[in-house]
Structures are given as C-alpha cells and as structure tokens.
C-alpha positions as CSV (number, residue, x, y, z in Angstrom):
1,M,-28.4,-13.5,6.4
2,K,-26.2,-13.8,3.4
3,I,-23.0,-11.7,2.8
4,L,-21.1,-11.2,-0.4
5,F,-17.3,-10.8,-0.2
6,T,-15.5,-9.3,-3.1
7,K,-12.4,-11.6,-2.6
8,N,-11.9,-15.2,-1.8
9,I,-11.9,-15.9,1.9
10,D,-11.6,-19.3,3.6
11,S,-15.0,-20.5,4.6
12,E,-13.6,-21.7,8.0
13,V,-12.5,-18.2,8.7
14,I,-15.9,-16.8,7.8
15,S,-17.7,-19.3,10.1
16,K,-15.3,-18.6,12.9
17,E,-15.7,-14.9,12.7
18,L,-19.4,-14.6,11.8
19,G,-20.9,-17.8,13.2
20,N,-22.9,-20.4,11.5
21,N,-26.1,-18.3,11.1
22,I,-24.5,-16.4,8.3
23,T,-23.9,-17.7,4.8
24,A,-21.3,-16.1,2.6
25,E,-20.6,-16.0,-1.1
26,C,-17.1,-15.0,-2.3
27,I,-16.6,-13.5,-5.8
28,E,-13.1,-12.3,-6.7
29,V,-13.7,-8.8,-8.1
30,I,-10.1,-7.7,-8.7
31,K,-7.2,-10.0,-9.7
32,I,-3.7,-8.8,-8.8
33,K,-0.5,-9.6,-10.7
34,N,2.9,-8.4,-9.5
35,L,4.8,-6.6,-12.2
36,K,8.5,-7.2,-12.7
37,V,10.1,-3.8,-12.0
38,E,13.8,-3.1,-12.4
39,T,15.1,-1.7,-9.1
40,F,16.3,1.9,-8.9
41,D,17.9,4.1,-6.4
42,L,15.6,5.1,-3.5
43,K,18.0,7.5,-1.8
44,S,16.5,10.4,0.0
45,K,12.9,9.4,-1.0
46,S,10.1,8.9,1.4
47,L,8.2,5.7,0.5
48,I,4.4,5.4,0.5
49,F,2.6,2.0,0.6
50,T,-1.2,2.0,0.4
51,S,-1.7,-1.8,0.2
52,L,-0.3,-5.0,1.5
53,N,0.1,-6.2,-2.1
54,G,2.2,-3.1,-2.9
55,V,4.6,-4.1,-0.1
56,K,4.8,-7.7,-1.3
57,S,5.6,-6.6,-4.8
58,F,8.1,-4.1,-3.6
59,F,10.1,-6.7,-1.8
60,E,9.6,-9.4,-4.6
61,N,11.2,-6.9,-6.9
62,Q,14.3,-6.8,-4.6
63,F,13.9,-3.2,-3.5
64,S,15.5,-2.5,-0.1
65,P,14.8,0.7,1.8
66,N,17.4,2.4,4.0
67,E,15.9,3.0,7.4
68,D,19.1,4.2,9.1
69,F,18.0,7.8,9.9
70,T,21.6,8.6,10.8
71,A,22.6,8.0,7.2
72,K,22.4,10.8,4.6
73,N,20.0,9.1,2.1
74,Y,17.6,7.2,4.4
75,N,14.0,6.4,3.5
76,K,11.0,7.3,5.7
77,I,8.2,4.8,5.2
78,Y,4.5,5.9,5.3
79,C,1.7,3.5,4.9
80,V,-2.1,3.1,5.0
81,G,-3.6,0.5,7.3
82,E,-2.5,-2.0,9.8
83,K,-2.3,-4.9,7.3
84,T,0.2,-2.9,5.3
85,K,2.2,-2.1,8.4
86,R,2.3,-5.7,9.4
87,E,3.6,-6.8,6.0
88,L,6.4,-4.2,6.2
89,R,7.3,-5.5,9.7
90,K,7.2,-9.1,8.3
91,N,9.9,-8.0,5.8
92,G,12.0,-6.4,8.6
93,F,11.0,-2.7,8.2
94,G,9.2,-0.3,10.4
95,T,7.0,2.7,9.5
96,F,7.4,6.4,10.2
97,K,3.7,7.0,10.0
98,V,0.6,4.8,9.6
99,L,-2.7,6.3,8.8
100,K,-6.2,4.9,8.1
101,N,-6.6,5.9,4.5
102,A,-5.1,7.8,1.6
103,D,-7.0,11.0,2.4
104,T,-5.7,11.3,6.0
105,L,-2.2,10.4,4.7
106,S,-2.4,13.2,2.1
107,K,-3.5,15.7,4.8
108,F,-0.7,14.6,7.1
109,I,1.9,15.0,4.3
110,I,0.6,18.4,3.3
111,D,0.6,19.6,6.9
112,H,3.9,18.1,8.0
113,C,6.1,16.9,5.2
114,Q,6.3,19.7,2.6
115,N,10.0,19.2,1.8
116,E,10.1,15.5,1.3
117,K,10.2,13.7,-2.0
118,F,7.7,10.8,-2.2
119,L,7.6,7.5,-4.2
120,H,4.3,5.7,-4.0
121,F,4.4,1.9,-4.7
122,C,1.0,0.7,-5.7
123,G,-1.2,-0.9,-8.4
124,N,-2.8,0.7,-11.4
125,L,-6.2,0.9,-9.8
126,A,-5.0,2.7,-6.7
127,V,-7.1,5.7,-5.5
128,D,-5.8,8.9,-7.0
129,V,-6.1,11.0,-3.8
130,L,-2.3,11.4,-3.4
131,D,-1.5,12.2,-7.0
132,K,-4.3,14.8,-7.2
133,Q,-3.6,16.6,-3.9
134,L,0.2,16.5,-3.3
135,P,1.4,18.1,-6.5
136,L,-1.1,20.9,-6.0
137,Q,0.9,21.8,-2.8
138,N,4.2,21.6,-4.7
139,I,5.1,18.4,-3.0
140,S,7.3,16.1,-5.0
141,Y,5.3,12.9,-5.7
142,K,5.7,10.0,-8.1
143,K,3.5,7.0,-8.4
144,G,5.3,3.8,-9.3
145,Y,3.2,0.9,-10.4
146,C,4.4,-2.4,-9.1
147,L,1.1,-4.2,-9.4
148,R,-1.4,-4.7,-12.2
149,D,-4.9,-4.9,-10.9
150,R,-7.7,-5.9,-13.2
151,R,-11.3,-6.4,-12.8
152,A,-12.1,-10.0,-12.7
153,E,-14.2,-11.3,-15.5
154,S,-17.7,-12.3,-14.5
C-alpha cells in the first residue's frame, strides 16, 4: 500500500508508525511563513489559536498573554487540537478550553462565551468558521494574521 502525505514527514517516523509494508510519498502542499507583526495590547481579550504554527508565530512576534485570572485584564486562551495545546504549554501557557475543531469551538463560544472579546491568531488560509459564525451572534471577534500560508508550487 502507498500513502501520500501532504507535508514532509521523516521516513523513519513513517516506518516506525506504519511498518515496512507501507510506502509513503511526501509532497509539501502548503508552505508557511511567519509574518512579522508589531505587538499590541491584548488586555481583556480572549485568545484563539487553531494551529500549532499560529502559536509559534505568536510567541516569535514577542506577544505575551496574561493568564493571571485575578488580574483585571487577563487573557483566556482557547485552542483547537492537542498539538496546539502542547505548543502553548511548551511556551509556558495553559488553555482555558481545548476543542477538536473550529466548528465545535464556535459552538462552545456561542453557547458559553457571549460577552468575551476574541482575537484569533492564525494564517491567511485558516478556515472561516469562526469569522462567519461568531459575528452573527454579536460576539466580538477579530482575526489577526500572523502566518502567510501559500499553496506550494507543483
């Protein structure tokens, strides 16, 4: 059996996980470049991360959330997926809520977080679920691009 991966993965990892009976071809479909973003005040905003690369770019741009919930202007951090959560932890920050995809995150926010103001750190090719659904519910939401994704040339 042959499997096509849409990003480069170490062949040793593939062999270890899938065994030697499977061959794999890796083609990088999307290339990611962190954008230089001037930092700005995050006070009283809830932060959304939908990718591990968004987290990396956020910290490379020297942003620093305030997780001290006893402080007046602290930041709740929401994320999609375990890899994103692990990258936040690697940078010393926890998460208020982790959900499996943007759609379930959107539903959670609509049901439980009507009065929060959200900043979403993501790439230009991020799914548009949040920016389509949250404003319709009068939830303050702003998408901030910190990555430039582009389709790889074939």
